[in-house]
N, C-alpha and C positions, 0 to 999 in steps of 0.2 A: 177017346181021342181029345175031347175038350179038356179033361183033367190033365192029360199029358202036356197039352199046350200051355196050360196054366203053370204047371210045375216048371216047364222049360223057361217060361217068362220069368218066374220067380228066381230060378237058378241064375239066369243071365243077369237079372237085376242085382242079385247078391254078388255075383262076380264083378259087376261094374262098380258096386259100392266098395268092394275089397280093393279093386285096382285104383279107384279114386283115393281111398284112404292111404294106400301105399304111396301114391304120388304125393299126396299131401304131407305124409310123414317125411318124405325126402326133401321137401321144400326147405330151403335155408332161411333163417331169420335175418332180416335186414338190420344192420347196425344203424342206430340213430344217435344223435347227440344226447338226447334225453336219456336213452338207455345207457350210454357211455358213463353217465354220472349217477347211475342207479345202484342200489345195494346188490342187485343181481349181477351186474357187471363186475363189481368189486369182489363178489364171492367166487368168481371163476379162478382167480389167481391167489385167493386167500390161503396163507400158510400158517401153521402154528408159530408162535413166537417162543424162543428158547433163551434161557439164561443159565449159564454155568454157575454152580456154587463152588465155594472154596475147596470142597472135598472132591471135586470133579464129578459130582452127580449133577443132573440137569433138571431144572424146573421147566415144564412144558405147558404152554397155554394154547389150547386148541378149541376155538370157539365153535367149531363144527361138531364137537362132542358135548356141547353144553347140556343137552337133554338128559344125559345119563350121569351127570356129575363127574365126568372125566375132563371137564374143562381145564382143570389144573391138576397135573399129576407129576410125580417125581420119577425120573428115569435113572437107573443105575446102568451105565454102559458096560460095565464089566460083567454083569449077570443078565442084562436085558430085562430085569424085573422092573415093572412100573406099578405104581399104586396111586390112586386118587388121594389128594392131600387137602382138598377143600370142598366142603358142602356149599356150593355156590348159593343156592336158594336161602340157606340158613344165614350165610354171611350177609346177604343183601337185606334180609329181614332184620337182622341185628343192627345193621347200619341205619335202617329206617327209624329205629328208636332214637337215634341221635339227630338225624337230618330231616325226618318227616318227608314232606312232599319234595324236598330238595335232594332226596337220595337218588343216586344214578340208577338207570334201568339196567345197566350192565357193569360188571366189575372188570375194568381193564387191568392188564399186567402192571404190577407196582414198579417203581423205579429202583427199588432196593430191597433185598432180602438180608436177613442175618446170615451168619456163616453156615448154619446148619439147615437153612431153608425152613425154619419153623415159624418165623415171624416175618411180616412184611410191613412196610410203611406206605401210607397214602396221604395225600392232601386233598381235603374236601372243604369247600367254602373257605379256603385260606387257612385252615387249621390242620394239625397233624393227627392222624389216626393210626393206631398200631393194630394190625390184624394178626391174631394167633390162628394159624391155619388148622391146627388139630381140632379145636372146638368151634371154628368159624365165628369167633367173637372179636369185636372191635373194642378198643379203648380209645377214648379221646384224650390226647396228651396236651393239647393247647387249646385255649379259648380266649383269643386276643382280638383287639381291634385291628392290629396290623396283621398282614398276611405273612405266613411262613412259606419258605421255598427251599429248594436244593437240599432236601433232607437225605441223610445217608447213615448207615450203620458203621460203627467202628469195626476194624477187622476181627476183634474178639466178640463182637455182637452185643456188648454190654452198654454201649453208649450210642446216642444219636447226635449228629451235628446238623444244624440248619441255619438259615438266614432269616432274620426279621429286622426290618427297618435298617437294612445295610449294616447289621452287626451279626456276629457269629455267636450262636448259642449251643450249649451242650446239654443234653437230657440224659440223666442216669436212669436206665431202665430198672435197676435194682432198688435204689432208694427213692425213685420217682421224683427227683429234684432237678431243677433247671439251673444252669449257670451261664452267665455271659462271659465269653472269651474276649470280646471287644465291646467298648461302650462309646466310641467316638464317631460312629457312623452318622452321616447326615445325608441330605439330598444329593450332595456332590462328593462325599467321601464314602467310598464303598469298601466294605470289608467282606471278603469271601464271595463276592458276586461281581459280575463283569459289566462294564459299560458296553455300549452298542458295538463299537468297532472291534473290541476284543472278542465279544460274543460272535460276531459275524465272521471276521477275517482271520483271527488267530486260532480260535478253538472250534470253528466250524459249526456254529449255531448250537453250541452246548454251553450252558452257564457253569463252566468248570473253573472255580477260583479258590478251592481249598483242597488239601490232600492229607489224608490220614497217614500217620507213620505206621509201619508194620506192627509195632508193639502197642498200638492204640493209646499211647501216652502223649501224643503231640499232634498238632495240626500245622502244616505249612499253608500260608494263605497269601493272596494278593490283596494289597490295599491300593485302591485307585482314587486319585484326586482328579476329578474332571471339572473343577470349578472354572478353569480358563478355556474350556472347550466351547466352541460356538454353539449357540442355541438355534434349533429349528422348530417352527410352529406349524401345527396342523389344525385347521378350523373344521369342526364338525358341521353338519347341516341341522343339527338339533341340539337343544330345544329351540325355543323362539330366539333367545339370545344364545348363539351356538357355543358349545364347549370348545376350549382351545387346549390342545395337547402339546407338551413340550418334549423335545428330544435333544440330548447332547450328541453332536455329530461333528467329528473333525474333518474339515475339507482339506484337499491337497494344498500343502503350503501353510495350513493353519496350525493352531496349537493342538498338540496331542494330550490325552490324559497322562498324568504322571503316576507311574506304577512302581511300587516297591514290594519286597517279599519279606514277610514275617514268619516266625516259627513260634507258635503259642504252646506252652505246656498246659496240659489239661488240669493238673492238680492245683496249680496256683494262678492260672490264667495270665501268666507273665509272657510277654512277647519279646523275643530276641530278633532284631532286624538284621537281615543279611547285609553285610558291609560291602557296599560297592564304591566306597570312597575313592579307590584307585582304579576304577573301571567305569568309563562312561558308556551308557546304553540308552536306547530309546524304547525298546520293547523287551519285556520278559515273555518269551513265547512258549516255554515248557518248564514244568517242575516235576521231578521224580524223586522219590525216596530211594536211597540205596538199601540193599537187603538188611543191613545191620541196624537201621533206623537211627544211626548216628550222624549221617550226612544226607544232604539233598543235592541232587543234580539240577542246576539252573542253566537254561539256555537264554542268552540275551542276543539282541540284534541292534545294529545301528539304524539311524533313521532311513538311510538310503537302501537298507536291507541287502547289501552286498557283502556283509561281514557278520558272521554268527560266531559266538563264543560259548563253549561249554565249560561251566565251573562246577566244582564240588564245594558246598558250603557246610561248615561245621554247625551242628545243631545247637551246641551249648554256647558258642562264641559268636557265630555269624560270620566268621572269617572265611574268605573264599580262596580257592586255588584254581588257576586256569588249567584246564585239561587238554583242550584242543580248540582249533579255530577252523572255520570254513569260509571261503571267499568265492565269489562268482562274478564274472564280468557283467552279468545282468542283475540277478537277484537270487537269494538263497530261498528255496522252497521250505515250508514248514513240514516237519515229519514227526511221527510218533514212534519211530523205530529205534529208540534207545532202549536196549534190553541188557540187563545185568545177568551175568553167568558166573558159575563157580563161586557162589556166595558173595559176589561183588568184586572178585579179583580180576574179572574181565568184563568187557561189555561189547555189544554189537552196535554198529552205527551205519546209517545209510547216507551216502554222499553222492553228489552228481559231479564231482570234480573231474571225472574223465569225459564228461558230456552225457553220460548215461547213469541212471541211478543204480548203485551197486552196494553190496554189504561189505563192511570192513570190520575187522576184529581188533580190539585194543586191550591192552592191560589197563588196570585202574589208574595208573599214573599218566595215561595219555600216550604211551608208546604203542605205535602200530605194530601188531603181530603179523597180520597178513590181510590181503584183500581176499574176500571169500568168493564173491561172484564176479565174473568178468565177461566182456563181450560187447558187441554192438546191439545191445538190447537192454531193457530196464526191468528191475524189480518194481512192482507196482502194487498199490492197494487194491484189494478185491471187493471192498465194500466200505461202509463208514457213513458218517453223518453228512459229509460234504466232500466233493471230489478234490477240493483244494487242500484237504488235510490228508496226508499220505501215511500209510502204514502197511508195509509189505511183509514184515517178519511176523509170522503167525505163532511160533513157538519154538522151543529148542529142548534137546535131550542132553543134559550135562554128562550123564553116564556114558552114552554111546557117541557123544560129540557130534550131534546132528542138528542142523538148523532147518526149520520148515518155513517156507516163504511163498508168496505168490508173485508171478512174473509173466512176462510176455516174450519169452525166448522164441516161441514159434511164430507169432505174429502179433502186431500191436492191437489188433481188433479182438483178441481173445486173451483170457487170463486163466492160468492153471496153477495148481499147487505143486511145488517142487520140494525136494530135500537135498541137502548138501552137507558134507563134513565141515567141521570147524576150519580145517586147513584148506578148504576150497576144492577138495577132490570128491569124486563119486556123486556128482549132481545127477538126479533122476527126476523125471516128471511123474508125479503121483496121480493126478487127475486123468481120467480116461476119456470122458465124453467131450466132443468138440463144442466149444462155446466159452461161456464165462462162468467161473467158479468163485463164489463169495464164501470164504472159509472162516470158521470160528472155532479155535482150538480150546480144549479143556485146560484148566490150570496146570495139570501134570503132563500136558502135551501127548497123552496117550490116545486121545480121541479127538475128532473134530466133526462139526456140522458143516455141511456143504450145501449151499443154495445154488443150484445149477440151472442155467437156461441157455437157449440160443434163439436165433431169429424165428425159428419155427416152433420152438418148445417153450411154453411158459415155465416159471420157476418150479423146481422140485427140491424139497428139503430132505436130506438123508444124513444118517449118522455113520461115520467110518472109523476104523482103526487108523492109526497114524501111518500105516504102510499102504493105505488105500483100499483095504478090505472093507466091503460094504457090510455093515451090521444090520441096519434097518432103515427103510424109507419111512419118514415121519409125516410127510405131507406132500400133496401134489395138486396140480390144477384139476379143475372139474372138466374132464375130457368130454363128457356128454353135452354139457352146456357149450363148450367151445366148438365142438363139431357141429352143433346146431346153427352156428353163425355162418353167414355168407362172408367169410373173412379171407382175404388174400395175405400172402406173406411177402416181404421184400426180397429182392436179390441184391447181393453185394459184390462189388468189383472195384477196380481202380481206374482212374482217368489220368492220362499223362498231362502234366502241366507243361508250360512252354519250355522249361528246361529238362523235361523228362521225368520229373518227380512224380511218383504214383500217388495221386490224391485218393483217399478212401471215399467211396461213394455208394449210394444205395438208391434203388428205384422200386416203386410199387406200381403194378399194372392191374387193371381190372380183369376179372375172370374171362370176360368176352373180348379181351384185347384183340384189336385188328391192326396188324402192322401196316396196312394200307391206308389207315386213317391218320389224320393230323390231330394230335391231342394238345391241349394246353398243359403246361407243366408248372407245378408249384414246388419251389425249392425251400427247404427248411435249413437254417444255419444257426450255429451258436458261435463257434470260432474262437473261444477264449483259450489261453495257453494251457496245453495239455488237458483239454476238456473235450474228448472225442465223443461224437454222436453216432458215428458209424461203428458199431460194435456188434459182435456176434452174440447178442443177448436179446431176451424178450423186452420189448418196450410197449407199455400200455397205449402209447400214442398211435399204434396201428389201428386202433378202433376209430379214431377221428380220421385217420388217413383213408380208411375204408369208406367213410362217408364221402370224402372227396372223390374217391374212385367212382362211387355210385352216381356222382354228379358230373362225371365226364372228364375229370382231371387225372393226370399222372402226378405222382408225388416222389420227390427226390430229396436226398440229403447229401451234402458235400462238406467234407472237413478240409479246411486249409491245413497246410503242413504243420503250422505252429500249434494246431489243436489236436493233432493226431497222437499225442502222448508217446512219441517215439524216443525223443531225446531232449535234453536241456539245450543242446546246440540249436535245435530248431526253435524252441521257445524263445531263445535269446535274440532271434532275428527281429523281434518286435521291440527290443529295448529302446525306449525313448520315442516310440511311434506306434503305440497300439491303436489299431483302427485306421491304419494308413494303407500304403500300397502292397505290403507283403501279403496280408490276408486277402485283400481285394483282388489282386492279380490271380491268386489261386482260384477264387470263386468264379471270376470271369472265365478263366481257362476251362473250368468244369462246365459252366453253362454253355460256352461256345461248342464244347464237345457234344452236349445234349442237343443243341440246335442243329447239328449236322446229321442227327439220326432221322431217318425217313419218317418216323411216326411222331415227331415233335413239331408243333407249329412254332416256328422261331419268333413269330410276332405276338405270341401269347405265353410269356414266361413271367411268373411272379416269384417273389422272395419274401420270406417272413422269418421272424425270430423274436425271442423273449429275452429281456435283460441284455446281456452281452450280444445275443442274437438280434435284439432290437437295434442296438448300436450298429451292428454289422449291416442290417437292412438299410439304415440311413446312409451308411458308407456306400453301399451298393447303388442306391438310387441317386446319390449326389456325385458319385465318382465314376459312374459308367452309364451307358445307354442300352444295357442288355435286358432291362426288365420293364415290362409294361405296367406293373403294379407291385406294391409291397405293403406289408403290415409290420409296424414296429411297436412291440409291446414292452412297456417299462424300460425304455431305452435311455442310456447315458448319451447326452448330446454334446457334452463338453467335459473333459476330465477335471476341469476346475470345480465342477459341481459334485465330484465323487469323493469317497472317503480317502483319507491319507494312507492307510495301510496298503490297500490294493493299488490305488492310483499311483502312489509314489514308488511302489516296487518296480513297476514297469516304466513309468514316465518320469520318476524323480519329481522334484517340486517345480512349480511354474517359474520360480526364480532361476533354477538351475537349467531348465530346458524350455525356455520361452518359444523357441522355434517349433519344438515338438508339439506343444500345446496348441499353437496356432494351426499347424498342419493337420492335426487330428480333430480339430473342432468341427463337429457337424453343423453347429450353429453358423459358423463362418461360411460353410458350403451350402447352406439351405437354398440359396438362390439358384443353385445349379441342379435342383431336383428334376429328375427325369422319370416320368411315370407317375401314376396315381398312388398316393400314400394315404394309409389310414394309421393314425396315431392312437394308441391305447394306453391309458395310464390310470392308476388308482390314486385318489387324492390323499390317502394316508400311506403312501409308499415310503417307508422309513429307510429303505435301502437306496433306491434310485429316486430321488426327490422329484416331485412333479414340476419343479422349476426347469428340469431338463426338457420336458414337453413344451412348457410355456415359451421357453427361450427359442426353441426351434420353430414353433408355431408363429411367434412374433415376426421372425425373419421371412417366413412364407407369406405372411400378411403384407409385409412391407413390399415384397416382390410381386404381389397380386397373384400368387400361385394357389390354386384351389387344392383342398385336401379334405379328407374325412377324419372325424374325431369321435372317439368313444371314451368317455370319462366314467369311472366307477367310483361312486361316492364312498369314502372312508374304507376303501379296500387297500390292502397292503400289496407288497411286491408280487405275491403269488395270485392275487385276485381269486382266492381259493374256495370261497363258499359255493355250494352247489348251484344256487340260482344264478350267481354271477358267471360261473363256468359255462353253464348251459347257454346263457345269454351271449357271452363272448364268442363261443365257438359257432353259434348260429349267426352272429353278426359277421364273423369272418367268412363264413360260407356265403352269406349274402354278398359280401364285398367281392369275393372271387367270382361269383356268378355275374355280377354287374360289370366287372373290369377285365375278366379274362374270357 
């Protein structure tokens, strides 16, 4: 009997252990700010990177497979055959013979492959290295005091072009000789590389300033003279006598860089300048070679940015021919949607002339053949380096006369792939899953990669045929790690503005949400023209939002109508007055709606945003009394302090629009601040200069208004290093706890 009792106790104890372990296994992991910026968090949504080659095979980089040397492999979509093409350990070992302890721990994807995917170029320690994938060996091509950058293969794979000391160089891979295409580069005369305002505003944070001809015999390039552009200085905090960094930055109303376009022949290094003597312009915004390599398409824009001209320039003479013009009562948006078809006899073009972005088909002489897409909806970019650079046309099939593009016919909060005939008939939606599809077509337009997500599903990368047939899933999120998190998802809806306009909105509630409680609400805003934040796609910011939920807050997003990316008509509502009543009225209407909900404490509502969202936060706190507190990160406080390209597109110059600049100056309105404000800025913000924060702070000081301040030494616009991100988001959490 005693033995039986002992066994019973043991069994009961074992069952208790099993039950406890099961409960423990079901416990969800709490999200913390420190975890949010950890490698583990990044790994959950990490996908392979893909690059199409000219033969429509694809180079795949999948770091999750690094252990078995499948980190880099070549995929043939027509056969689905894949093969490893690089011995990663051998390549890194070989690189170490050149760089020693300075050799990287990991080999990141290169910026450029040759046409066959046999060679790749890298820049290490400012010098160019050529990697032969087959034998995993590196060659050092340059060893100079000056750094090289912007290296790329010619289309035939025999040459490299790159920039050194603001000059363009060519390296012949066959005879291993270098040649300078330009020799007049100086600190302020830039050949083949961009100044800050072109890099940021025109080309979307890509240093794109030269273009290979299809026959590999010529380079078109921009030459930029920024000698008259105003100088900005940044003082470091080290060494004892701090270093000072200089930047050329054109302010609204100030002098812009002077840019011209040259065409350099590779064999003799002779440049022919494109002749604009009979055409005045302020900006050269796009350059494209025509398929025959005999002409280049050049898009220019006037300073007020309400008039765009498309020219074709002759390669041998530089003479130009005007092909078409675009005008807009507000400003013309920059687009990458010029696509040549039928060997250059026709081209596709995207225009917002109807108020909505749509595709138009032209003959090469500029004669309109037909409008391809139509309706009260817009074709839109599905991805890219920056939201302000637009590219909706993904590919086309000359033989079957089909165009592939991304658009938002269904709703402005989702993006899908569509196809349509050249003549505008037979439009069909190809994408199936509800959400956002970022599409990348092969050069022959037979296949595409689709990175799909929605508010509940992190990104998934798949390969498809052009008719939407799934070929293979190449990467997905880590479901096990994601499911282990105690993570809520947002709900999306619309809120009626005072005139009935449906404002896109989003709300996150905690898992134990109690509708009978009164919660403080934190509203995130951005609010820039056609820069929606309420989208049916995965956003990593849900991790931080979860931290806020766990600390007792509800989290919301509201898009004013000008930000919803619905139409150019809505964007143009802020012409001459960005940061005034149009956006603010929508935000106030949205917040008032939230305050009427039984579960919101109307006396504890906060607002915050970054960059344009920081400006919007200042607008909200000085133009309304709806908010108890707000955080403005890297905010523009007066458009006189911002760059000419963006600032003047919406506001024109201070001389043209003095009333608009006065009305939208947050500095002028600082004395009206209502609610507690925390200002956040990096001292090396080369986008929104810290003078914006200083000017606003100075007015608060004059008015004896208390505020909080967090300055990040020598951080730029993104305050993006891990320690600073962890510190900033903890600081914001502390601020919300203290003030809401």
